[in-house]
Every structure is written in C-alpha cells, then in structure tokens.
N, C-alpha and C positions, 0 to 999 in steps of 0.2 A: 393419372402421377404420368408425369414425363417419362421415367425409369421405370421398370421394368421389374427388378427388383433392390433391394437394400443395396446387394453385392453392388448391380448396375452406379446407385446414387455414391458408393463410398468412391468408384472407383474414378466413377464421368470421362469413359473412354476416355481414362489415363493421365486425364489433366485432376482428380481428385487432390493425389497428393498434393501441387500447390494451391489447391483452392481449399483445402483444410486446414495447410499450414499457415493460408494468409487468416482463413475463420479465429485459429488456435492465436497467435502475433496481437488479431485487433483486439480478441478477447482478454488479453492475457495485460496488452496496454490500457484499456478500459477499465478494467478490476486491480492495476496500478492508479490510474487516474483521483479514482472511487477511495482506495486504501489508502495510499499516502498519505494526503493529508491531515487524514485521522491521525497514525503513528507520527506523524509529524509535532501534533499540536501538541497530543499527551506528552513525546518528549520534551517538547518546551517546556508545557507545563509541572512536568517532575524537575528539571534544569532550574524553573523559576522557585518551586518552591525551597528546592535546598536553600538556594542563594536565598530567600527572604532567610529562613532559619539561621542560615551561617552570618549573615548579619543582626540578625536578633539575639543572634551569641556572643556577637560582638562589642553590641550596645550594651546589653543585660553584666557581662565583664569591664566593662568601660565605667556605668554605675556604679559596681560593686568598688573599684580601687579607688576612687573618689571618695 
C-alpha cells in the first residue's frame, strides 16, 4: 500500500482535505444526477394526476348542469 497508515491516507501529505472534498463534491453531484430525475418525474406525475382529477370533476359538473 502507498500509505503507511489510514491516518496518512486521510491526510495525504497535507492534500487530503482537497482530495476528499473533491471526492465528496463529485459523489454528491452523481447522487443528485441519479435522484433528481426520479424525484422530478414523481412530482410531474402527481401534478398531472391532480390536473386530470380537476378536469374530470369539471366535466362531471358540466354534464350535471345540462
């Protein structure tokens, strides 16, 4: 192994903070790119379902008036 201990691997000769921050930012970005589309799709489907129910209720009330 390149480093003598886990502590040395975390510190990386003083560059560990930058390296691990880059890994964290990259991981958050990848997770966001995987989660956001699913979240956005669910939200759009909920909004569509509300619009369909609203339109159906409007059509039902219009038929009842005639």
